[in-house]
C-alpha positions as CSV (number, residue, x, y, z in Angstrom):
1,M,65.7,80.9,102.5
2,R,68.1,79.6,106.0
3,P,67.2,76.7,107.8
4,L,65.4,77.6,111.0
5,L,65.6,75.7,114.5
6,L,62.8,76.6,116.3
7,T,64.0,75.5,120.1
8,G,62.2,75.5,123.2
9,A,58.6,75.3,122.6
10,E,56.1,73.1,123.3
11,V,55.4,70.6,119.8
12,L,52.6,68.7,119.3
13,R,54.3,65.3,117.9
14,E,53.0,61.6,118.2
15,G,50.2,62.3,119.8
16,R,51.6,64.7,123.0
17,L,53.3,67.6,123.6
18,S,56.5,67.8,124.8
19,T,59.2,70.9,124.8
20,G,61.9,70.6,122.5
21,D,63.0,71.7,118.9
22,L,61.7,71.3,115.7
23,A,64.1,71.6,112.4
24,I,62.8,73.3,109.1
25,A,64.4,73.7,105.7
26,E,63.4,74.1,102.3
27,G,59.6,73.6,103.0
28,T,60.6,70.3,104.9
29,I,60.2,69.1,108.4
30,L,64.1,68.1,109.2
31,P,65.0,64.9,111.7
32,A,67.8,67.6,113.0
33,A,69.0,70.6,112.5
34,P,71.4,71.4,109.7
35,T,74.3,72.9,109.9
36,G,73.9,77.0,110.3
37,A,70.4,76.6,110.8
38,R,68.9,80.2,112.5
39,R,67.9,79.1,115.9
40,V,65.0,80.7,117.5
41,D,64.3,80.9,120.5
42,L,60.2,80.6,121.6
43,T,60.2,79.1,125.1
44,G,56.6,80.0,126.6
45,F,54.8,78.6,123.2
46,R,53.3,76.2,121.5
47,I,54.2,74.9,118.2
48,L,51.2,72.7,116.2
49,P,50.0,71.5,113.5
50,G,48.8,74.2,110.8
51,I,45.3,73.6,110.7
52,V,43.9,71.4,107.3
53,D,40.3,73.1,106.6
54,A,38.3,70.4,105.0
55,H,35.4,72.9,104.1
56,G,34.7,76.3,104.3
57,D,32.8,79.1,102.3
58,G,33.5,81.9,104.2
59,F,36.1,83.0,101.3
60,E,32.9,84.3,99.8
61,R,33.1,87.9,101.6
62,H,36.5,88.8,100.6
63,L,35.7,87.7,96.7
64,A,32.6,89.6,97.3
65,P,31.9,92.1,100.0
66,R,29.3,93.5,98.1
67,R,27.2,93.0,94.7
68,G,30.0,93.7,92.5
69,A,32.5,95.2,94.2
70,M,35.3,92.8,93.6
71,T,35.8,91.9,89.7
72,D,39.2,91.0,90.2
73,L,39.3,87.5,92.1
74,G,42.9,86.9,92.6
75,A,42.7,90.1,94.5
76,G,39.9,88.4,96.2
77,L,42.0,85.1,97.1
78,A,44.5,87.1,98.2
79,A,42.8,88.6,101.1
80,A,41.4,84.9,101.9
81,E,45.1,83.5,102.1
82,A,45.8,86.5,104.4
83,D,42.5,85.4,106.7
84,F,43.5,81.9,106.7
85,A,47.1,82.2,107.7
86,A,46.4,84.8,110.4
87,N,43.8,81.8,111.7
88,G,46.2,79.4,111.3
89,V,45.3,77.5,108.3
90,T,47.6,76.0,106.0
91,T,45.6,73.9,103.5
92,A,41.6,75.3,103.0
93,V,39.1,73.8,101.0
94,L,37.5,76.3,99.1
95,A,33.3,75.1,99.0
96,Q,32.1,76.8,96.3
97,F,28.6,76.1,95.2
98,W,27.4,75.4,91.9
99,S,23.7,76.3,92.1
100,W,20.5,77.1,90.4
101,E,20.7,79.8,93.4
102,G,22.7,81.9,90.8
103,G,25.3,84.8,91.4
104,M,28.3,83.8,93.4
105,R,26.7,80.6,93.6
106,G,25.9,80.0,90.0
107,P,27.9,78.4,87.5
108,D,29.5,81.0,85.9
109,F,31.2,82.3,89.0
110,A,32.3,79.0,90.1
111,R,34.7,78.8,86.2
112,R,35.5,82.2,87.2
113,L,37.3,81.0,90.7
114,L,38.4,78.0,89.6
115,A,40.0,79.7,86.8
116,A,41.6,82.0,89.2
117,L,42.5,79.6,91.9
118,D,44.3,77.7,88.7
119,A,46.3,81.0,88.4
120,F,46.8,82.0,92.0
121,D,50.0,81.2,94.0
122,G,49.2,81.3,97.8
123,G,53.0,81.5,99.0
124,G,53.1,78.3,100.6
125,T,49.4,78.3,101.7
126,D,47.4,75.4,99.8
127,L,43.8,76.7,98.9
128,R,41.9,74.1,97.0
129,A,38.6,73.5,95.4
130,Q,35.4,71.7,96.4
131,L,32.3,71.8,94.2
132,R,28.9,71.8,96.0
133,F,26.8,70.9,93.1
134,E,23.0,71.1,93.7
135,T,21.5,67.7,92.9
136,H,18.3,68.8,90.6
137,L,20.6,70.7,88.1
138,L,20.2,67.5,85.8
139,D,21.0,69.7,82.3
140,D,24.2,70.4,84.0
141,Y,25.6,67.6,84.9
142,A,27.8,67.1,82.0
143,A,29.3,70.4,81.8
144,L,30.3,69.6,85.6
145,E,32.1,66.5,84.9
146,E,34.0,69.0,82.1
147,V,34.9,71.7,84.4
148,V,36.3,68.9,87.4
149,A,38.2,67.3,84.5
150,A,39.8,70.9,83.1
151,H,40.8,72.2,86.7
152,R,41.4,69.1,88.4
153,V,38.6,69.3,91.1
154,P,39.7,66.5,93.8
155,C,36.3,66.8,95.9
156,V,32.5,67.2,94.8
157,V,29.4,67.5,97.3
158,F,26.0,66.7,97.1
159,N,23.6,69.1,97.7
160,D,19.7,69.3,97.7
161,H,18.8,73.1,98.9
162,L,15.0,73.2,96.4
163,P,12.5,74.0,99.2
164,H,10.7,70.9,98.0
165,A,7.9,71.0,100.8
166,R,6.5,74.6,99.8
167,L,7.0,73.7,96.2
168,A,4.6,70.6,96.3
169,A,2.4,72.0,98.4
170,G,2.5,75.4,95.4
171,R,3.4,78.0,98.2
172,R,5.9,80.4,97.5
173,P,9.8,79.9,99.6
174,P,10.2,81.9,102.1
175,R,12.7,84.8,101.2
176,L,11.9,84.8,97.3
177,A,12.7,88.4,96.9
178,G,15.7,88.9,98.4
179,Q,17.6,85.2,97.0
180,A,16.1,86.2,93.1
181,L,17.8,89.7,93.5
182,K,21.1,87.9,94.5
183,S,20.5,85.5,91.3
184,G,20.0,88.4,88.7
185,R,16.3,87.1,88.1
186,S,12.5,88.5,88.6
187,P,11.3,86.8,91.3
188,E,8.4,85.1,89.3
189,A,11.6,84.1,87.0
190,H,13.2,82.6,89.9
191,L,10.4,80.7,91.2
192,A,9.4,79.3,88.0
193,L,13.1,78.0,87.8
194,M,12.6,76.1,91.1
195,Q,9.5,74.6,89.9
196,R,11.0,73.1,86.9
197,L,13.6,71.4,88.9
198,H,11.4,70.4,91.5
199,A,9.5,68.9,89.3
200,R,12.4,66.8,87.9
201,G,12.5,65.2,91.0
202,P,12.1,61.3,90.0
203,E,14.8,61.4,87.5
204,V,17.5,62.6,90.1
205,P,18.1,59.0,91.4
206,A,19.0,57.6,88.4
207,A,21.3,60.3,86.8
208,L,23.3,60.8,90.4
209,D,24.3,57.0,90.3
210,A,25.6,57.4,87.0
211,L,27.4,61.1,87.8
212,A,28.9,59.5,91.2
213,A,30.4,56.5,89.2
214,R,31.9,58.5,86.3
215,L,33.3,60.9,88.7
216,S,34.3,58.3,90.9
217,A,36.1,56.4,88.2
218,R,38.1,60.0,88.2
219,D,39.4,59.3,91.3
220,V,37.6,62.4,92.8
221,L,36.2,62.8,96.7
222,M,32.6,62.8,97.1
223,G,30.7,63.8,100.0
224,S,27.1,64.4,101.1
225,H,25.8,67.5,102.7
226,D,22.7,67.2,105.7
227,D,22.2,63.9,105.9
228,R,19.3,63.5,107.9
229,T,18.6,59.7,108.2
230,A,20.0,56.5,108.3
231,G,19.0,55.8,105.0
232,D,19.9,58.9,103.2
233,R,23.8,57.8,104.7
234,A,23.4,54.2,103.1
235,A,21.9,55.6,99.8
236,W,25.2,58.0,99.5
237,R,27.4,55.6,100.5
238,A,25.9,53.0,97.7
239,R,26.9,55.9,95.1
240,G,30.5,55.6,96.4
241,V,29.8,59.4,97.9
242,R,31.4,58.8,101.3
243,I,31.9,61.6,103.5
244,A,29.2,62.6,105.5
245,E,29.4,66.7,105.9
246,F,27.4,68.3,108.6
247,P,24.9,65.3,109.0
248,E,21.6,67.2,110.8
249,T,20.9,64.3,113.4
250,R,22.9,61.9,115.6
251,E,21.1,58.9,113.5
252,A,22.7,60.2,110.6
253,A,26.4,60.6,111.9
254,E,26.0,56.9,113.6
255,A,25.1,55.2,110.3
256,A,28.2,57.2,109.0
257,V,30.8,56.1,111.5
258,A,29.1,52.8,111.9
259,A,30.1,52.0,108.3
260,G,33.6,53.6,108.2
261,D,32.5,56.6,106.3
262,P,34.0,60.2,107.7
263,V,31.8,62.7,109.4
264,V,32.8,66.8,108.9
265,M,30.9,69.2,111.6
266,G,31.1,72.3,111.7
267,A,33.6,74.4,114.2
268,P,31.1,77.2,114.4
269,N,28.4,74.9,116.1
270,V,30.7,73.8,118.8
271,V,32.1,77.2,119.5
272,R,28.5,78.7,120.0
273,G,27.5,75.8,122.1
274,G,25.2,74.2,119.1
275,S,23.7,74.3,115.5
276,H,21.7,77.8,114.6
277,D,18.7,76.6,113.3
278,G,18.0,73.7,115.7
279,K,20.1,71.0,114.3
280,V,22.2,67.8,116.2
281,A,24.7,69.7,118.1
282,A,28.6,69.2,117.0
283,E,30.1,69.2,120.7
284,E,27.6,66.2,121.4
285,L,28.8,64.3,118.7
286,V,32.6,64.9,119.2
287,E,32.5,63.6,122.3
288,A,30.5,60.8,121.4
289,G,33.5,59.8,119.3
290,L,31.3,60.3,116.0
291,V,33.0,63.5,114.7
292,T,36.2,62.6,112.5
293,A,37.0,66.8,111.8
294,L,35.9,69.9,112.6
295,A,35.2,72.4,109.5
296,S,35.1,76.7,109.5
297,D,32.1,76.3,107.2
298,Y,31.2,80.3,107.6
299,H,33.9,81.4,110.3
300,V,37.5,80.4,109.9
301,P,38.9,81.3,113.6
302,S,35.8,79.0,115.0
303,L,38.8,76.1,114.0
304,R,41.3,77.1,116.5
305,A,38.8,78.2,118.8
306,A,36.7,74.9,118.6
307,A,40.1,73.2,119.0
308,L,40.6,75.1,122.2
309,K,37.5,74.3,123.7
310,L,37.6,71.0,123.0
311,A,40.8,70.7,124.7
312,P,39.8,69.7,128.1
313,Q,37.4,67.0,127.0
314,L,39.6,65.1,125.1
315,G,42.7,66.5,125.7
316,F,44.9,68.5,123.7
317,A,46.4,66.2,121.1
318,A,42.8,64.4,120.3
319,A,40.7,67.7,120.0
320,W,43.5,69.4,117.6
321,A,44.1,66.2,115.6
322,L,40.3,67.4,114.6
323,V,41.3,70.4,112.9
324,S,45.0,68.9,111.4
325,E,45.4,65.1,111.6
326,R,42.0,64.0,110.8
327,P,41.0,66.3,107.9
328,A,44.3,65.6,106.1
329,A,44.0,61.5,106.5
330,M,40.5,62.1,105.3
331,L,41.6,64.3,102.3
332,G,44.4,61.8,101.4
333,L,46.9,64.5,101.8
334,A,49.3,62.1,103.5
335,D,52.3,64.8,103.7
336,R,51.0,67.1,106.5
337,G,48.8,67.5,109.9
338,R,51.7,65.9,111.9
339,L,54.9,67.6,112.8
340,E,57.0,64.3,111.4
341,P,60.6,64.4,109.5
342,G,59.9,64.4,106.0
343,L,56.6,65.9,106.1
344,R,55.4,69.5,104.7
345,A,56.6,72.4,107.5
346,D,53.1,73.2,107.8
347,L,52.7,74.7,111.8
348,V,51.1,77.6,113.9
349,V,52.6,79.1,117.2
350,L,50.1,79.9,119.9
351,D,51.1,81.7,122.5
352,A,49.5,80.7,126.2
353,S,46.3,82.3,125.5
354,G,45.9,80.0,122.3
355,R,46.3,83.3,119.9
356,V,48.3,82.8,116.9
357,G,51.7,84.3,116.5
358,A,52.9,83.1,113.7
359,T,51.3,80.6,110.4
360,F,54.2,78.3,108.5
361,A,53.0,77.1,105.3
362,A,55.3,74.7,103.4
363,G,58.3,76.6,105.6
364,V,57.5,79.9,104.5
365,P,55.9,82.5,106.9
366,R,52.6,83.6,106.1
367,Y,51.4,85.2,109.5
368,M,53.5,86.4,112.2
369,A,52.4,89.0,115.2
370,G,53.2,90.3,118.2
371,A,55.5,88.8,120.6
372,V,56.3,85.8,118.3
373,A,57.0,88.1,115.2
374,A,59.8,89.5,118.0
375,R,61.4,86.4,118.4
376,F,62.1,86.4,115.0
377,L,63.4,90.0,114.2
378,D,65.8,89.5,117.5
């Protein structure tokens, strides 16, 4: 593709917005435009680093809009990539469950997704896997390790979604019939499985210690999910599980930051003004300096919207860093998240109202619309 020189726009680099030029060629940001570069005037627009989504499961709706409706996972990934690009996302971590819940969250589907992801070409958009592993699946520990190795999965996050209090009290969990239907089991079989897993709880801590040590030896990035207390975070940190995803309380977030652990919160939580189920508000933690990165969680458009909402309080550069530079650094992706010479040409063009006009991933246009598209077509 011919080198590009984007001129006249406000460009976010070195921590500030300033009017200037941005040159890209062969997927990389250049220090200056080479001879023969095509000039595109983007006066009136902003050029920002592409969004890095550190955790999202919104892709599920593209892969299976209804049970059994999508058999070609490659087509589903293509639809998900288009959604990411339309929302300025150039790197996306697909948070895939490995859970007793079954269906799209079961081990078989996880294997199918990883195989499809290995074969998928995002045309520049970087789609990466994260496995969300349910800690009480003790019989699956070896299989998880095999899959992580076979598919070079870079990140594993540990979850425990068993309704322990109800199970310990001998009560049926809420929504049992609906969950059983999704899993392909009868309600009785689904409940019996949960009861068996709950009963093995005393075996879990030591097994987790060993599993985390083995994954760490493979340089797998690890995170915990829904920490509630400082003690929760300390226990995970002792295993080498450093990322705190969606801590439920300020106490847990403060403990993570005090120890130098990254904290990920949901962008939808920021946009809607609080947690949908009464947990700590992400905006409160952001304003206290307790959030490393925002993630799409279940709604991709919220990343851009959250950064724009936070910009008046934090400053534009600091707010945008929560969805670009900081998640990239947390994931060990030193080649993106900033608009600097030598880095990947991952960028998003916003209009004056904050809408996405264009997204480039590794220098490849992945989305273009409206007035920005007209500039490129002139």
